[in-house]
RODREN-919812 format. One record per residue (C-alpha): residue in three letters; x, y, z. Coordinates in nm, 4 decimals. Example, Ala and Ser with C-alpha at 12.3 -4.5 7.8 and 13.67 -1.06 7.14 Angstrom:
> residu, px, py, pz
> ala, 1.2300, -0.4500, 0.7800
> ser, 1.3670, -0.1060, 0.7140
END
This chain:
> residu, px, py, pz
> met, -7.1510, -4.7097, -18.2732
> glu, -7.0270, -4.6484, -17.9202
> gln, -6.6553, -4.6777, -17.8503
> lys, -6.5122, -4.8039, -17.5209
> ile, -6.2579, -4.5571, -17.3845
> ala, -5.9831, -4.6533, -17.1414
> ile, -6.0779, -4.4233, -16.8543
> lys, -5.7460, -4.4709, -16.6754
> arg, -5.5511, -4.3699, -16.9873
> leu, -5.7877, -4.0777, -17.0498
> trp, -5.7182, -3.9530, -16.6953
> glu, -5.3411, -3.9840, -16.7517
> leu, -5.3566, -3.7853, -17.0753
> ile, -5.5643, -3.5116, -16.9127
> asn, -5.3135, -3.4859, -16.6278
> glu, -5.0338, -3.4558, -16.8845
> gly, -5.2147, -3.1478, -17.0207
> lys, -5.3010, -3.2977, -17.3592
> ser, -5.5524, -3.1179, -17.5777
> ala, -5.8767, -3.2732, -17.6987
> gln, -5.7240, -3.3380, -18.0431
> glu, -5.4161, -3.5039, -17.8916
> ile, -5.6317, -3.7234, -17.6681
> met, -5.8496, -3.8233, -17.9621
> ala, -5.5430, -3.9215, -18.1657
> glu, -5.3848, -4.1121, -17.8762
> leu, -5.7002, -4.3079, -17.7947
> asp, -5.8064, -4.3488, -18.1592
> ile, -6.1335, -4.1612, -18.1066
> ser, -6.3000, -4.0497, -18.4280
> glu, -6.5789, -3.8275, -18.2910
> met, -6.5694, -3.5400, -18.0424
> ala, -6.8989, -3.6608, -17.8928
> thr, -6.7308, -3.9879, -17.7935
> leu, -6.4617, -3.7976, -17.6061
> gln, -6.7223, -3.5737, -17.4416
> asn, -6.9201, -3.8776, -17.3226
> ala, -6.6089, -4.0439, -17.1821
> leu, -6.5108, -3.7200, -17.0125
> gln, -6.8550, -3.6852, -16.8578
> gly, -6.8239, -4.0348, -16.7111
> leu, -6.4768, -3.9528, -16.5796
> met, -6.6020, -3.6330, -16.4154
> gln, -6.8794, -3.8285, -16.2447
> glu, -6.6281, -4.0877, -16.1261
> lys, -6.3814, -3.8276, -15.9950
> gly, -6.6512, -3.5948, -15.8626
> lys, -6.4974, -3.2830, -16.0139
> thr, -6.4967, -3.0725, -16.3278
> ile, -6.2180, -3.1433, -16.5738
> asn, -6.1016, -2.8863, -16.8278
> val, -5.9587, -3.0189, -17.1544
> pro, -5.8032, -2.7600, -17.3879
> gly, -5.9736, -2.7557, -17.7273
> leu, -6.2861, -2.9353, -17.6110
> ile, -6.4949, -2.6195, -17.6180
> gly, -6.4451, -2.3790, -17.9062
> lys, -6.2729, -2.0497, -17.8278
> ala, -6.5719, -1.8519, -17.9467
> ser, -6.8024, -2.0126, -17.6932
> val, -6.5535, -1.9785, -17.4079
> asn, -6.4877, -1.6112, -17.4729
> ala, -6.8442, -1.5183, -17.5614
> glu, -7.0490, -1.2883, -17.3439
> tyr, -7.4167, -1.3482, -17.2788
> thr, -7.7161, -1.1403, -17.1719
> asp, -7.9076, -1.2146, -16.8515
> thr, -8.1446, -1.4280, -17.0570
> gly, -7.8625, -1.6380, -17.2039
> lys, -7.8528, -1.4876, -17.5516
> pro, -7.5025, -1.4369, -17.6970
> ile, -7.3817, -1.0793, -17.7401
> pro, -7.2250, -1.0300, -18.0862
> ser, -6.8461, -0.9948, -18.0674
> glu, -6.8499, -0.6600, -18.2498
> met, -7.0573, -0.5136, -17.9642
> thr, -6.8186, -0.6394, -17.6964
> glu, -6.5141, -0.5171, -17.8930
> asp, -6.6501, -0.1602, -17.8851
> arg, -6.6964, -0.1824, -17.5103
> ala, -6.3426, -0.3204, -17.4592
> lys, -6.1873, -0.0227, -17.6457
> lys, -6.3426, 0.2310, -17.4075
END
């Protein structure tokens, strides 16, 4: 079931620097997908990319990828970082 999100309040919380978990608690959102959908609508409305801490897992943010888009295992990148 789709939830209606108060876009104005979502924008305020983002500008306050709230994390995804804090926003979900404040707006009584039960699923991350609901927040992601609301955020996508907000980005379209504002015409810019919005970064919300905790929305994307750390592993995916810090991951490195090959030219073809395949993830490079972290143990391989750790060896390279030590050199």
